[in-house]
C-alpha positions in Angstrom: 3.0 -5.0 34.3 1.9 -0.9 33.6 1.0 0.1 30.4 5.2 1.4 30.4 6.2 -1.4 30.6 4.0 -3.4 28.0 5.0 -0.5 25.7 8.6 -0.8 26.6 8.4 -4.5 25.8 6.7 -3.5 22.4 9.7 -1.1 21.5 12.4 -3.8 22.3 10.3 -6.5 20.1 10.3 -4.4 17.5 13.6 -3.7 17.6 14.9 -7.1 17.1 12.6 -7.1 13.5 14.9 -6.5 10.4 14.4 -3.3 8.5 13.1 -5.3 5.7 10.4 -7.0 7.8 9.0 -4.3 9.0 9.4 -2.2 5.9 7.7 -5.3 4.4 4.9 -5.7 6.6 3.8 -1.5 6.4 3.5 -2.3 2.4 1.5 -5.2 3.5 -0.6 -3.0 5.4 -1.0 -0.6 3.0 -1.5 -2.9 0.4 -4.4 -4.5 2.4 -6.0 -0.9 3.2 -6.0 0.0 -0.3 -7.8 -3.1 -1.6 -10.4 -2.6 1.0 -10.9 1.0 -0.4 -11.2 -0.1 -3.9 -13.8 -2.2 -3.3 -11.8 -5.5 -3.8 -12.8 -7.8 -1.2 -16.6 -7.9 -1.9 -18.1 -9.8 -4.5 -18.4 -6.6 -6.7 -16.3 -3.9 -5.9 -18.9 -1.8 -8.1 -21.4 -2.1 -5.4 -19.1 -1.9 -2.5 -20.3 0.2 0.5 -16.5 0.3 1.5 -15.3 1.7 -1.6 -13.6 5.2 -1.2 -11.2 6.3 -4.2 -10.4 9.1 -2.3 -9.1 7.1 0.6 -7.5 4.8 -1.5 -5.4 7.5 -3.6 -3.9 8.3 -0.3 -3.2 5.0 0.6 -1.8 3.9 -3.2 0.5 6.7 -3.0 1.8 6.0 0.5 2.6 2.6 -0.8 4.3 3.9 -3.6 6.5 6.4 -2.1 7.3 3.6 0.5 8.3 0.9 -2.5 10.0 3.9 -4.2 12.0 4.8 -1.4 13.1 1.5 0.0 13.1 -0.7 -3.0 16.9 -1.2 -2.7 16.7 -2.7 0.9 13.6 -5.0 -0.2 15.6 -7.7 -1.9 13.5 -10.6 -3.0 10.5 -8.7 -1.5 10.9 -5.8 -4.2 9.5 -7.8 -7.2 5.7 -9.1 -5.2 5.4 -5.7 -3.6 6.3 -3.5 -7.2 3.5 -6.3 -8.4 0.6 -5.6 -5.8 1.3 -2.1 -6.1 1.2 -1.6 -9.8 -1.9 -4.3 -9.6 -3.7 -1.6 -7.4 -2.9 1.5 -9.6 -4.3 -0.3 -12.4 -7.3 -1.4 -10.3 -7.9 2.5 -9.2 -7.6 3.3 -13.0 -10.6 0.7 -13.9 -12.8 2.0 -10.6 -12.3 5.7 -11.6 -15.4 7.0 -13.6 -12.7 9.9 -15.2 -9.5 7.9 -14.8 -6.4 10.1 -14.8 -4.0 10.7 -17.3 -1.0 8.3 -17.6 1.8 9.7 -15.1 -1.0 11.4 -12.7 -2.8 8.1 -11.3 -2.1 7.4 -7.3 1.8 7.0 -6.6 3.0 7.2 -10.6 4.7 10.3 -9.5 7.2 7.8 -7.6 6.8 4.8 -9.7 6.0 6.0 -13.2 2.9 6.0 -15.4 0.9 2.5 -15.3 -1.0 1.6 -18.1 
């Protein structure tokens, strides 16, 4: 099987997955990435070698854009995904030495202020 055949199979498989599942999977991937970049996967996030707030800000903002743009399609998945996003936004604020003003944090231009 050539690489082109493998790619064609991957595209066909993706075409069989409902949109809500694709969006949900993307959201979960972004949430996991943000949690890692906030150091939440480590025992002590404050001393995590993986903590990178600049990268976390980018991923959280992308997640907020995805959630805001697709909330009407997420059905029962919307609530848990929104809660996860808000938890990450709060964790970002807590991790910041100089927290952003409410409404200025990552993704808050899409979600509104998170306290």
